[in-house]
C-alpha positions as CSV (number, residue, x, y, z in Angstrom):
1,X,0.0,0.0,0.0
2,X,2.8,2.4,0.8
3,X,4.5,1.9,-2.5
4,X,1.3,2.4,-4.3
5,X,0.7,5.6,-2.4
6,X,4.1,6.9,-3.3
7,X,3.6,5.9,-7.0
8,X,0.2,7.6,-7.2
9,X,1.2,10.8,-5.4
10,X,4.2,11.1,-7.7
11,X,1.9,10.5,-10.7
12,X,-0.3,13.3,-9.4
13,X,2.6,15.7,-9.1
14,X,2.4,15.9,-5.3
15,X,5.3,16.7,-3.1
16,X,6.5,13.6,-1.3
17,X,4.7,13.2,2.0
18,X,4.4,10.3,4.5
19,X,1.2,8.3,4.3
20,X,0.6,9.0,8.0
21,X,0.5,12.8,7.2
22,X,-2.8,12.2,5.5
23,X,-4.2,11.2,8.9
24,X,-3.1,14.5,10.4
25,X,-4.4,16.5,7.4
26,X,-7.8,14.8,7.7
27,X,-8.0,15.5,11.5
28,X,-6.9,19.1,11.1
29,X,-9.4,19.8,8.3
30,X,-12.3,18.2,10.2
31,X,-11.6,20.3,13.3
32,X,-11.2,23.5,11.2
33,X,-14.6,23.0,9.5
34,X,-16.2,22.7,12.9
35,X,-16.7,18.9,13.2
36,X,-17.3,17.8,16.7
37,X,-14.0,17.0,18.4
38,X,-15.5,13.8,19.9
39,X,-16.4,12.6,16.4
40,X,-12.9,13.4,15.1
41,X,-11.4,11.5,18.1
42,X,-13.5,8.5,17.3
43,X,-12.5,8.5,13.7
44,X,-8.8,8.6,14.7
45,X,-9.3,5.8,17.1
46,X,-8.2,7.8,20.1
47,X,-9.3,6.3,23.4
48,X,-10.5,9.7,24.7
49,X,-11.1,13.2,23.2
50,X,-8.4,14.8,25.3
51,X,-5.7,12.9,23.3
52,X,-7.1,14.5,20.1
53,X,-7.4,17.9,21.6
54,X,-3.8,17.8,23.0
55,X,-2.4,16.6,19.7
56,X,-4.3,19.2,17.6
57,X,-4.1,22.1,20.1
58,X,-2.8,24.4,17.3
59,X,-6.1,23.9,15.4
60,X,-8.3,24.2,18.5
61,X,-6.6,27.5,19.3
62,X,-7.6,28.8,15.9
63,X,-11.1,27.5,16.5
64,X,-11.2,29.3,19.9
65,X,-10.1,32.6,18.4
66,X,-12.7,32.2,15.6
67,X,-15.4,31.3,18.1
68,X,-14.6,34.3,20.3
69,X,-14.7,36.6,17.3
70,X,-18.1,35.1,16.2
71,X,-19.5,35.5,19.6
72,X,-18.3,39.1,19.8
73,X,-20.0,39.9,16.5
74,X,-23.2,38.2,17.6
75,X,-23.2,40.1,20.9
76,X,-22.6,43.4,19.1
77,X,-25.5,42.7,16.6
78,X,-27.8,41.7,19.5
79,X,-27.0,45.0,21.3
80,X,-27.6,47.0,18.1
81,X,-31.0,45.3,17.6
82,X,-32.3,46.4,21.0
């Protein structure tokens, strides 16, 4: 499977990456699009969600920042409506 992956990725003109990097890419994208962290944890086979959150803390920090910004906008809009 590994050799096939290397062959196919070379054929596609991709930079060489490890097959395992696809797992990290998948998890990162899922978290960035707002997928539930428990669901991502289960897909990765982690025994608990804290493992996932520890490993992908850089993504969850981006999500926290975005969430705080969205809340601030919503709060501002709510105050303006009253």
